[in-house]
N, C-alpha and C positions, 0 to 999 in steps of 0.2 A: 331658668329654662322656660321658654314660651312655646306652648303646645297649641297647635291649630287643628281642629277637628271638622270635617265636612261630611256631607250627607252620603248615605249608602249608595244612592243613585249615581253620583259621580264616580265613585270607586268601581261600580259595575262597568260603567261605560269605558273607564280608562283600562280596565282589565280586558274587555273585549277588544279594544284597539291594539293593545300590546300582544294579545294572544294570536292576533291575525298575522304577525310577522315571526318568521323562524329561520333558523340558519340554513343557508344554501337554497332558499326559495321554497322549503318544504313547509306547507301550511298545516300539516298534521302534527299534533302534539300528543304523543303517547306517554302515559306515566304521569309523574308529578308535574304540577304546573311550573313553567319556566319564568312566571312573572314574579318579580320581587315585590315586597311591600311598598306601595307607592303613596306618597302624600303630596298634596298640591303646594307648590310655592311660587312666588313671583320670580320673574327672570332677573338674574343678577346684573347689577350695572356693569358696564364695560371695564375689563381689567381688574375687577374686583375678585375674580375666582379663576384659577387655572387648574386643569385636570390632566393627568397622565394615565394612559391605558397601555398595559403590556399583556401578552398572551403566552401561555405555557402549554405545551403538548409533549407528551412523552414519546420521543422519536426513537427511543431504543426498542420499541415494540414493533414487531413485523405485522403489518396490517395487510392481510391476505385473504379474508373471508367475507362474503356478504353477510350483513347483519352484525359484524364485529363492532364493538364500542370503541370510538375514538373520543377521549375526554379532553376537552378544552377548559383551561382555567384562565379567566379574565380578571386581572388585578387592576382595580380602579383606585387611583391614588390622587387625593386633593393636595397639591403643593402649595396652594395659596387660597385663603378665604378671608377677605377683609369685609364681609357683610357685617353690619352693626347689629342686626337681630339674629336671634338663635332660631333661624328658620330651618325646618326639616328639608332635605334634598328631594328633588324629583330626578331619579336616576333612570335614564332610558338609553337602550342600545340600538344601534343601527347595524344591520348585517349579522345579528346573532341575538338569540333568546335565552341567555343563561339564567340559572337560578341563583339569586343573591340573598344573603342574609340581611336582616334589618340593619339599619345604620346604628341604632342604639345598642347593638351587640358588639360593636367594634370600638377601639380607642377608648374615649372616656365615657362610653355607654350612654351618651345622650343622643337627642334627635338631630343635632347639628353635625354636619360633615365637615369636621375640622381639618385644618392644614396639617399634613403629616399622617392623616389617617388613611388606611387602605381597606378596600372592600374586595374580598375574593369571591368571585362568582364562577359557577361551573356549568358546563353544557355537555351532555353526552350525544354524540353523533353517531348514527348507525350507517355502516359502509353499504354502498349499493354496487351493483355489477359495473355501473358506469364509472364509479370511482376506481375500481380495479382496472378497467380497460384504459382509462386515462393515465393511470400511474401516479396519481396524486390527488389530494383533497385541498382546495384553496378557499380561503375565507378572508374577506375584507371587513373589518369591524371598527366602529367608533362608539364612544359613549358620551352622554350629555349629563352634566350635574349642575343644578341650578340654572339650566338653559344654556350652559357653556359647553362647547364641544371640545373633546379631547383630540389628541393626535390620532391619525388613522393607522391601524395595524393590519398588515397583510401577511397571512400565514399560509405556507405550503407545506403539507405533510405528505411524504411519499407513500405510496401503496405498492404492493407486489402484484404485477399483472397476472391475469388468469393464464393457466397453463393447460394445453389441450394437445394431445397427440393421437394419431391414428396409425394403424398398421395394415399394409397390404402384403399379401404372400402369393408367389407364384412358384410352380414346380417345373423343372426341366430334367428329363422329359416328363410328359404328362401321362405316360403310360409305362407299364412294366411287363416283363414276360418271364423272368427267371430269378430265382434266388441268387443273391450276390450282386445284382444290378444296383448301380448307384443313382439315386435321385437327388438332385440339387435343388434346395429350396432358397429362393431369393426373398429378402425381406426389406420393405421400404417404410421407414419411420418418417411420418409427416408431421410438421409442427402446424397445428390448426388454430393456434392462438394468435394474440396480437403483439406478443413480445418474443424476443429471441430466447431460446432454451440453451442452457449450458453457460460456460464450458463445463463438461462433465463426461462420465462414462454412461452411455446408453446400453441397455441389454435387451435380449429377447429371450423368453421362455417358451420353448416349443415342446409339449409333452410327448410328441412323437419322437423327438430327438433325445430329450433328457428332461428330467424334472429339475435340473439346475439351470439357472439363467446363464447365458453366454454373452460375451461382450459384442457389441455392434458398433463399429467405428472406433476411432481413437479415444484415449482416455480423456482428452480435453475437447471433445467434439462440441461444436456450437451449431444449432439448427435455427436459421432465420425463419421468420413467419412465412408459411406457405413452402418452405423448402423441405427437402427429403434427405435422410441418412440411410445408406443401404448397406447390406451385408448378406452373407450366404452361409449355409450350413448344408451338410450332406447326410443322407440316410441310406442305409444299405438294406435292400429287399430281403426278407428272411423266408423261410419255409412256410411260416404261417400265412404271410401275405400271398404266397402263390396259391394257397387253397382258398383264398377269398377273391371276390370280384373286384375289390378296390381297397384302399386304405386312405385315411384322412388325418392331416395334422391339426393341431390346435395351438395357436401362438398368441401371445401378448407381448407388447413392448413396454418398457419402463425407462424413466430417466428424468432428471431435473425436476423431481417431485411430481411427475405425472405418469399415469398408467393407461394404456390403450384398452379399447374393447377387443375381445378375442377375434382372430381372424384364422381362416382355414382354407384349404384347397384339397380336392380329391384327386387321387392318382388311381387310374383304372388299369385293370390287367387286360393284356392282349394275348392272342394265341399265335404262335409262330406256325406259318403255313406257307408253302411255295406260291410264288406269283404275287406275294404282297410285299409292300415297303414297311420296313421296321426302323425304329429308332434304337440305336445301340449306345449305351453309356460306356465310354472307353475305360478300360481297366488298365492296370499298371503293366507297362511293357508292350502293349498292343500298338500296331501301325495299321494304316488304312488298307493296304494290300492284303495283309493277313486277315483283317476283319471280313473283307469280301470272300476270301476263300472259306472262312467259317460258315458263311451264309450261302455258299454256292452261287455268288453273284459275280457280275462282271466288274473287275477291278476299276477299268477305265470309266464305266458309267457311275461307279461309286464315287470316284473323284469328282466327276461332273455334278453329282447330286449334292455336293457339299462345298458350294462356292463361297460359303461363309469363312472357310478356312484360308488364312493368309498363305500357309504353306502346307499342302496336303502331306508332305513328308514329315511334318512336325506336329503331332497331336499329343495331348497330355491326358492323363487319367482324370476322369470326371467330365471331360468334354462329351457332348452328345452328337453323334453323327447319323446320317440317314443312309441305309443300305437298300438300294432299289431292287425290285423284282427278284427276290431271293429264290434260289433253286434254279434259275435260268442258265447258270453256268457251271452247274455241278451239284453235288450232294449238299444238303443243309445239315452240317454237323452240329451246330449249336442247339441247345434244348434247355428246358427248364431244369433238367437234372444235370446238364453239363453246359454252363453258360459262359465258359472261358474260351478264348481263341488263342491265348498264350499262357504258358505256365511259367511261374517264376521259381526257379530251381536253385538250391544251394548245392554247389559242386562238392562231391565227396572224394576222399582219397581213393585212388584207383579208377575213377571215372575217365572214360574216353569220349570223344565226340560221337563215336559209333554207338557206345553202349547207352549213352543218354538218348540219342535218336531212336534207338530200338525200344527203350523203355517207354517213351512218350508217343511213339508212332510219328516221328518227325523226320524230315529230310536232313541228312548229315551235312550237305554243302550249305543248305540255307541256315542251318543251326550254327554252323561255323561262321558264316558271313555276318549274321546279325549280332554276333557277340565278339566281332573283331579278331577272331581266331585266338581268343585268350581264354584258357581253361585253368584256373587256379583254385585248389581246394579252399572251401570257405566262402568264396565269392558267389554272388548270385548271378545267374544267367537267364536269358529269355529263351523259352522253348516254343517254337511255332508249331502248335498242334495241328493234326490232320494233314501233314505235308509229305508223308512218306513217299519216296519215289519221284518227288517233283523235279530234282535236279541230278545230273550225274555226279559220281564221286569226285571230289577235288584231287588235284595232283600238283606237282611242282613244275608242270610244263611252262606256265607263265608266272612271272612275279610282277608285282606292282609296288612302286615307291610313290608316296604323296608328300608334298610339301606345301605350306600355306604361307601366304605373305599378305598382310602382316601376320605375325603370330599371336597377336592379341587385338581386341576391339574395345571401343568405349561407348558406342551409342548405336541406336537403331539406324538402319540405312547405310551403314558403313560397308564398303565392298571388300571381300576377302578373296583373293585369287589363288585357287588350288592348281598346282602343277603335277601332272600324272606321268610317270615314266614306266611304260610297259617293256619288259625284258624277256627275251627268248632264252629259257634255260634248258632247252633240248639240245640234242646233238645234230638236228636236221633243220633246214630252213623252213620257216612258216610263211605261207602266202604264195602268190599275192592275195591279199584279203583285206577286209575292213575290220580293224580292231576297235573295240568299244570299251567303255568304262561305265559301270553302274554305281553311282554314288547316291546313297539314300538321303544325304544332306541336300543334294541338288534335285533329285527326283526320287520318289519312293519306288517306281517301278520301270521308269523308261531310261535305257542306256543311251549314251551319246557318243558320237564318233571320235576316235583318237587317231590322228594321222590320215594320210590320203586313203582314197578308197581302195587302191591296188598296192598297199604297202606289203613288201616282202621283208621279213626279219631273219637274217642269218643267225646261226647259233651265237648267243651272247650280245646280239644287237638289241637296240631299243628304239621306241617310238614315243615321242613326247606330245602332250596336249595340255590345255588349260580350261578351267571353267570358273566362273565367278559366282559368289554367293553374297547376297545383300542381307545383312543382319536384320532381324525384326524386333518388334517391341518385346516379344517373348524373350528373345535372346538377350535383350538389354536388362531384363530382370533376372537372367540365369547367370551362373558362374562361368559357363563355357558353351561353345557349340562343338558338335563332334561329327566328323565325316567318317562314314563307313563305305569303303570303296572296293570293287571287284572288277578285274580285267578279263576280257574274253576275246577270241578270234583266232583265225588261222587254223582251226581244227583241233587245237590243243585244249586240254582241260582248263577250266577257269582258274585264275590265280587265287590264292588264299585272300580272305578279306583283310583290309588294311584300315586300321583306326587311327584318325588324326584329330587331335584335340586342339582347338583354338580358344584361349582363355580371354576372359573379359578383364580389361584394365580399368580399375574404378576411377571415375571422374565425379568429384562431389565437392560442394561448397558448404561451408557452415558460417554462421554469423553470430558474433556476440556483441552485445550493446550494454554500455554503462551510461548512467545519467549523473550529472554533477551540477548541483547538489541533488541528493536523492529525495528531498522533501521541498515543498513550496509553502509560502504563507501570504503572498500578495500578488494582485494584478500587476503585470509588467515585469515580474521577475524572470530572469533569463535562466533556462536550463540547457546545459551543454550535453548533447547526446554524441557519444563516441562509438562509432561502428568499426568493428574489425572483421574483415572477411578473410576466411581461411581456406586453402586447398586441402580438403581431407581425402583427396583421391590419391591414386598411384601414378598419375600421368601429369605432365605439365599442362597448364591452362594458359592460353594466350599466345602472343601479345593481343591484348584486348582492353576495352573499357569496362571495367566492373562497376556495377551500379547497385543502389539501395532503394527499395520501395517501402516507404514508411507513411501509413495513412495519417499519422499525427502531423507530419510535415506537409503532406500534399498528396493528391491522387497520382501525380506523375513521379517516375523514378529520378534519382539524381546521381551524378557521377561520384564514384568513390576511388581515389587513387589516380594516378597519371593515365593518360589515354591509351598508352601502349604497354600496359603492365603484363608481365609474365609471372605467374605464380607457380613455382616449383612445388611438388608435394610437401605439405606441412608449412609453406610460406604464407604470409599474410600481406594485406594492404588495408589501410584504415583512412578514415575521414571523420570530420566533426560537423554537426549542424546545430544551430541554436534554435530553441523553441521558447517563445514568450507566453507566460501565463496569462490567461483571459478570465474575464469575469465568470464565464461558464465553468472554467476550471475551479474557481473559487467556491462555486456552488455545489461542487462534487467533492467526495472524499478522497479522490485520487485521479490522476491522469494515466491512462493505459494505452498501449499501442502494441502492434505485432508486425515489425519490420521483417523484410526478407532481402537476401542478397541475390544478385544474378550476374551473368557474364561468363565468358569462356566456353560458350556452346554447350553448357550443361544446365540441367534443371535448376530452378531457383532453390535456395536454401529453405530449410524448414522455418517456419515463423518463429520469432524469438518473443516471448512474453516479457514486456517492460512495463513496470508500474512505478509511478512517482507519487508519493503519498502527501496529501496536504497536512501541514502542521496545524493544529487546533489549539488556540489560547482561549482558556475558560477558567473562571474561579467561581466558587460558591462560598457562602457564609452561613454559619449557624451560630446562634447566640443562646446563652443560658443564664438565667438570673439565680442568684443565691443570697438570701433565701427566696422561696417562691411566694411568700406573703409578707404583709407588714401590719403593724398596729399602733405606731406612734410617729409623731413629727420627729424628725432628726435621725430616724433609723436609716442605716446604709444598706442599699442593695448593690451587690457587685455583679456586673454583667461580664461573662467570660465568652470570648469570641474565637472561632476556629475558621481560618480562611484555608480552603482546599483547592489545589490545582487539579481541575477536572478535565484538562486538555491533554493533547499528545506532545506539546512543546514545553521545554523548560522555561520558566519565567524568571527574569532578573539577570544579574543582581539588581534589586530595586527596592525602594521603600513602599511597603504595603500599608494601607490606611483603612480605618473603619470611621464611618459617619453614622452616629446614632442620634436622631433628633430628640429623643428624650433627655440625653445627657448634654448635647450641644449641637448646633447647627454646623459647627466646623469639624472637619476630619481630624482624627488623631492617629498617630503612628501605631502600627501593629507589627512587632518583630523589629529586627535590626535594620539599619539604614541600607545595607547592601546584601539584603537576604535573596538567596536563590531558591526557587521553588520548583523541584522536579515534578514530573507528572505523578499525581497521587499523593504528593507530600503536603504537609500542613504547616501553617505558622499561627501561633496563638498569642493573645493578649487579653487584658481586662480593663475595665473602667467602672467607676462607681457612680451611683445616683443617691441623693439624700431626699427622704420623704418630706414633703412640705405639707402645710396646713391645708392647701387645696386638695392635695392627694387624699387626706382624711375625709374629705366631703364626697368622694366618689367610691364606687365599689371596687375599682382596680385601676391599675395604670399599665400602659403597654409601651414598649420601645418599638422602634422601627430602624433597623440598622442595615447598611449596605458597605461592601468592601471594594476596593480599587487597588490597582498596582500592577506592575509587571507588563503593561501593555495590553492586558486583558479588559474586556468590557466590564463596567460596574455591575456587581451582582444585583439580583432581584432583592427587594427588601425582605429581611427576616424579622418577624414580629413575635415577641413573647410577652405574656401578660402576668403581672404579679397582683395577687388578690389581697384586698384588705380583710383582716381577721375581724 
């Protein structure tokens, strides 16, 4: 072995030059020097030396924090060295500054970088915020040995992008006046990061509502960067709140591994006094006209003050309405001690309309009308408080029958025609007069004319009229709409109230999707997606063209089934579309999509999660010598080899082989000729090496083995050392 030694001055200069280069352009080198031991050699003649470079990074680790270590292993292998002199190598990297062991510590432990020897160098890279925002770390590296450049290796390692959410809270109403009042808090969770959050369940914890988090949005919600997810929760004002000037909530949002800063809003107490406008939170059973009576306000002006209501006759618990100029039209009954306008009462055995009205200070006729003249023990009824003496006592002078056409509905905007027939049940003629109908579904307080202005009804005679109601978005989300109607006119007592229910017929689509095959393994592979659209409702849909929107196939929807398809309840129509696997798909672990179905005049179906998984073909090799040391020429060393299927696809049947350059440059069989290797399974074999006189002249010998077969890429070399005793 020929050793060449040079002055300290050159070593220092070379070290300064190499230390000035670092991975990803970072010129700062913290910790141990990244410069390997370098000795000067002449440039190798053309084609006398060939070099291979490979890079390993542990991609099973989730890289998600600034300062986290990402370890790169650079494996330098000389596959050919025809140099006649035993010159030490000059190993230099471009694009990386790894730490390498001395060449005389590998292979045959001399200063020459022999063919078949491998040098393993490592570099620890610290993640930056930029790496997290980009979603990956990229490196392009080459190595030069004896002045000969290796292949160029490009490495892309994914990172987990930063997660950031914020929370905004609003209250409605922003003031309160009495215990029992409902405050609705609205929460908006915003994605302030650079990457989508989810799919997953987002939650809100509001200490005013509860110490326990509650769900916000669907269980599989996804929030795009800059987008918001909203939800609400309600709080009931209590006696302690009434004694204070205000109360404040304190809320935080969580989900997808992120938590927001606290957010809060203050709700202030107001005092009820005549001449002021108040915000009233609707309680169960209340209606706008009755709320006006509670505050002594003008009902018509109250309707005018709430133009945000699509239908003033239909309000729900939790809504907030404005009552203007309270006390201007009568006594203000509502107070902090008595905040309700309507009492929800459970009917007891022996109750009558009159006894209930007397108990609560309500008008008997109004009580009877708002409950559709139905008094059943055990049922709950609405009692309009503070209405005693409002209307005359009902009698059987007039009767009213009501029919609806159609008797069910399926969507918002659908017209329902009600037909009203008023009958004279007395023994004398009524009129001439204008007969009217008050239907709270059509109008909360305004009666409409029924028949001509000078109608005369003989005993037993009738007069007929109609009115049309258009269903709302609220109705579309409810199970039915209810008409409560009352007839009047001709000087006779009002008719008993008549309740008519129109039920919603459900119209709904669902979509199921199957992929064939369910996995892919190469660019250009065809995946057939089969879409089945089903009518999950109770009414026929069509004839129409049903469609599917699948972002995997394209931005536009495509037809599914014939152009004039009619789907009876539970019936289906289907279609197939082919998708071709791309290089982008091969760079990912799976292909995912969320198609939806449409058609038939109903909302689109819920998205369907479809995932097609990439089959991964990968093997690894481990070798082990027995014995692990030697002491004489002719001694036999047995190398045992284990090939493992590390991928997700079954490999074979095939002939697996091992190439160990210590034993032979040619591969030898490992396992049976038609061996099938399931994911995680192994195949084993062995081969022997006989110690030579040359081996006795060195401190150790090392093998370098690779495995192939089953269509998987050849493994990285596995090197084991046997030491001379």
